[in-house]
N, C-alpha and C positions, 0 to 999 in steps of 0.2 A: 597825633604827633609821633614822629619816628623816634625811637629810643635806641641807644647804643648797646651793643652786645659784645663781650669778650669771652672767648672760649679757650679753655686750657685743661690739660690733664694728661692721661696716659696715651698709649697707642690706639685706643678706641677712638680718640679724637681724630687721628690721622693728621692732616695738615702738615706740620713740620716734623711729625714723627716718622715712623717707618712706612707710612702709606697703607698699612694693612687695615686700619680702622676706617670706618666711613661715617662716623657721627658728625664730624666737622663738615663734610661735604653735604650731608643731608640737612644740617642746620643752615648752611648757606642757601640751599634751595628753599627752605621753609621760612627763613627770616623775613623776606619782604612782605609775605602775606600776614605775618605776625606784627608788622610795624616795627621791625628791628633792623638796624644797620650794624653789620659786624665790623668791629674795629681791630680785632686781633684774633688769631687762631694759633695756638702753640701746643703741640702734643709731643711727648717724649716716649719712645718705645721702651717697654720694660720698666717704666718708672712707677713709683708709689708716692703716696702723700708725703712720707718721710723723706724720700729722695728729693722731692721738689723743695721742701723746707730746708733740708740740709744743704742743697746746692745754692740756695738763696741766702745762706748764712743765718737762718732763723733757728731758734730753739725747737727741738723735736720732742714733744711730750712722749714719755715712755722710754726714751733712749737712755741707756746707762751712762755712767760717768766716763767709761772708756770710749774714746773717740772712735766712731765707726762701728759701734756695736749697739744692739737693741737692749731694752731693759732686761730681757732674759739671757743676755750675753751672747746671743747668736749674732753673727756678723751682718752689718748693714751693707748691702752691696753699693759700691760707689757708682756715681754716674760718670760716663765718659765725658771728655772735654766738650764735644759738640752738644751733648745733652745739658751740660752745665750752662752753656750760653743761652739755651732756650728756656731753662727752668728759672725764670727770673720773676718771682712773685712781686717784688717791689716795682719792677717795670710795669707789669700788668696792672697792679693796683693804682699806679700813677695815672692810668688812663681815665679813671673815675667814670667807668661805664655805668649805665643804668642797670644792666643785668650781667651777671657773670654765670656762665654755664660751665660747670666743673664735672669731670668724669674721672673717678678713681675707684679702685676696689679690688679688681681681679688679682693683681700680683700680691697685694697685701695679704689677702685671705688664702691664696694658694701657698704662700710662704708660712702659713700657720700663725699669722698675727692675730692676737685676740681682738674680738669685735670692739671691746671697750677702748683698747689702745688706738685702734683705727679711728673710732668716733672722736676721741680726744684730739688726735692729730688733725682730723677734718675741721673741728671747731677752731683749733689754733690757726689753721690756714685761713679760714673765713675771717678771723680776727684781723688779718693783715689787709683786708679789702675795705674800701670806703663803706662806712656803716649806712649811708643813704642808699647804697645799691642793693638790689635784690639778688638772690642766689637760686639757681636751679642745680641740684646735685643728682647725678645719675651714676650707676655702676656700668651700664651699657653693654652687658653681655649675659649669656646664660651658661653657666658651668655647673652641672649637678653636684660636683665635689664641694662647691663653696656656697650652695644655695642657702643653707641655714645660717652660716656665718655672715653672708652678705645681707640677708634680711634683718638679722639681729643688729648688725652694724648700722644699717640705714635707720632702723627704729631708734637706736640710741642717739644717732646724729639728729634726727628730727626732734626727739624729745628735748635734747640739750639746747638746740637752736630755738625751739618754741619758748623755752624758759628764759632765754637771754634776749631774743629778738622776735617777739611775736609777729607772725605774718611775713617775716623776711625770707625764710629759707623754705624751698619746696624740694623734697626728695622724691625721686621717681624710681621705684623698684621695677625691674624687668620681669618680675614674677606676677602672678595674679592677673588682673585685668589687662595689664600691659605686656603680657607674655606673648610676643609676636615673633620672637627669634626662634630659629631652629635649635633644638636641644644640643648643648655642647658647642654652640657657636661662639668661639672665643673672640673672633674678629668678624662680627656681622657685616654683611655687604651694605652698600649705600641704600639699596632697595629695602633691606630689612630695617635699617635705621629709619627710613622714611615711613614705614608702617608703624614703627614704634612712636615716632613723633606725631603721626596722625592720631594714634590712640591716646596720646597724652595732650593733644591740642587744647581741649577744653580746660584741663587743669592748668596748663601753662598760661593760656590766655587770661584766666581768672587771676593767676598769680601776678602776671605782668600789669594788669589793669586794676589790681586791687586797691582799696582805699589807702590813701597816703596817711601815715600816722602823723598826728599833730604833736608838736613838742609842747612842753608845759607852757612855754611862752606863747605859742600859737593858741593853745586852749584859753589862756587868760585873755588874749586879745580878742578871741571870738566872743567871750562873755562881754567884754567892754564894748566892742563894736555892735554886738547885738542890742545892748542897752541904748547905745546912741541911735541905732536904727529905729528902735521903737520910739525914742524921743523925737526923731525927725520925721517919723512916718514910715510905715512898712515898705513903701516904695523905695526908700533909700537903703533899707536893710540888705536887699540883694546886691545892690551896687557896692556897698561897703564890703560885703562878703567876697565879692569877686575880686576887689582890689586886694583884700587880705590874702586870698589864695595865691594871687600872682606874686605878692611880696614874699610869702613863705616859700614858694617854688624857687624864687631867685636866691633866697638865703640857703636853701638846701643844696643848691648847685655849688 
């Protein structure tokens, strides 16, 4: 069954951004083979997690009381008007996509943002999206200057996400096994991104098709229907389970 995908982030996404990034175009090529239908692609050149939240009127974790400044009192760069129109998290969240592919990181860490602050902002952004949706989060480039900070930030994001939403968020580091970009490639080409996606395909496929978590109500109904199935005969148990799965899927929509 085809699932819907919304893509947003910084200039690595390309799309509505400055066109320098190619991840969005690479994902458009890969989506059909992954059983995904893209419903939106929005990138903003030069943006950060905090920029997107700030432009969307959302609270920015780590930002100081002074409007337009970070917690360390350095200035938060404003988005231009065109970028503000595109950085609309509530609009994207309202799409209720099955999967959100998000790319942020480069500009945050190049500006000296602490990894913990970045991870907190990433979690706060994910909080704005429908909880039933799964998330893939990438940084999407290789820049030796931010290698340590990027890896630390992604590890903190994954740890926090696993604690809050087990199995919901997949982070993909462009280092290690997925290091297919040329060193210092700030805006990798579409071909480089295609190699990145090919190397990540198994992890993404498992994440997309992973087992659906059952709610407490769902688990209770499973026990109830399991008992009814046994009472009616094992042949009816599978039929009842199939009806329950369909009902839960409709509720989660």
